[in-house]
C-alpha positions as CSV (number, residue, x, y, z in Angstrom):
1,M,173.1,168.2,31.8
2,R,173.7,167.2,28.1
3,K,170.6,167.7,25.9
4,Q,171.7,166.4,22.5
5,V,171.5,163.0,20.9
6,S,173.5,162.4,17.6
7,I,173.7,159.6,15.1
8,G,176.5,157.2,15.8
9,E,176.5,157.7,19.5
10,R,176.4,154.6,21.7
11,Y,174.6,154.4,25.0
12,R,174.9,151.6,27.6
13,D,171.8,150.5,29.4
14,R,172.7,150.6,33.1
15,S,170.5,147.5,33.8
16,A,172.2,145.4,31.0
17,V,175.8,146.7,30.8
18,W,176.9,144.2,28.2
19,T,174.7,145.8,25.6
20,Q,175.3,149.1,23.8
21,W,172.6,150.9,21.8
22,E,173.9,152.8,18.7
23,V,171.8,155.6,17.4
24,Q,170.9,154.9,13.8
25,R,168.2,157.5,13.1
26,I,166.5,160.4,14.9
27,Y,163.0,161.7,14.3
28,V,160.3,163.9,16.0
29,D,156.9,162.3,16.6
30,L,153.5,164.0,16.0
31,L,153.6,165.3,19.6
32,G,157.0,166.9,19.1
33,L,158.9,164.4,21.2
34,P,162.3,163.4,19.7
35,H,163.0,159.7,19.4
36,A,166.1,157.7,18.4
37,I,166.0,154.4,16.5
38,V,168.8,152.4,18.0
39,S,170.5,149.2,17.1
40,G,171.7,146.9,19.8
41,V,175.4,146.0,19.7
42,S,176.8,143.4,22.0
43,G,180.3,143.6,23.3
44,I,181.4,141.1,20.6
45,G,180.2,143.3,17.7
46,D,177.1,141.4,16.7
47,D,174.2,143.6,15.5
48,M,171.1,142.7,17.5
49,E,167.6,144.1,17.6
50,R,166.4,147.6,16.8
51,R,164.3,149.7,19.2
52,T,162.8,153.2,19.3
53,I,163.7,155.1,22.5
54,A,162.7,158.6,23.4
55,C,165.7,160.9,23.4
56,P,165.0,162.2,26.9
57,T,165.1,158.6,28.1
58,L,168.5,158.0,26.5
59,L,169.8,161.1,28.2
60,D,168.5,160.0,31.7
61,R,171.8,159.1,33.4
62,R,169.9,156.8,35.8
63,R,169.0,154.6,32.9
64,F,171.7,155.1,30.2
65,E,175.2,156.3,29.9
66,L,177.0,157.6,26.8
67,V,180.0,155.5,25.7
68,D,182.7,156.1,23.0
69,E,181.8,159.8,22.9
70,G,184.9,160.6,20.8
71,E,183.9,158.2,18.0
72,T,180.6,159.7,17.0
73,T,179.7,160.6,13.4
74,A,180.8,164.1,12.6
75,L,178.0,166.6,11.9
76,P,178.1,169.4,9.4
77,P,179.4,172.7,10.8
78,A,175.9,174.2,10.2
79,T,174.5,172.0,13.0
80,R,174.3,174.1,16.2
81,P,172.5,173.4,19.5
82,G,168.8,174.1,19.0
83,N,169.0,173.3,15.2
84,T,168.6,170.0,13.4
85,H,170.1,168.6,10.3
86,R,168.3,166.1,8.1
87,A,170.2,163.0,7.0
88,R,168.9,159.9,5.2
89,G,165.2,160.5,6.0
90,G,165.8,161.6,9.6
91,L,167.8,163.9,11.8
92,A,171.6,163.7,12.3
93,A,171.3,165.3,15.7
94,I,168.7,167.0,17.8
95,S,168.9,169.4,20.7
96,F,165.9,170.1,23.0
């Protein structure tokens, strides 16, 4: 099972397949749980609301599925699984 969330990835909510959530920012809360701030994008390209979703929830295939995997933001080569890279006040990717 995949255990990484990266900025620029889009996830489709399986209960509302017409909406995709694009990861804008990643951070770790005070309890050590990684979260993604996502922006809703409809199928017609309109930006919608923003939400904070726990990364393990985004990776739960019963609830979300990854879309457009080949079009994610490229990360610096120094970013390896288990490491994080800071970008614009947050993390570019996180593995857990």
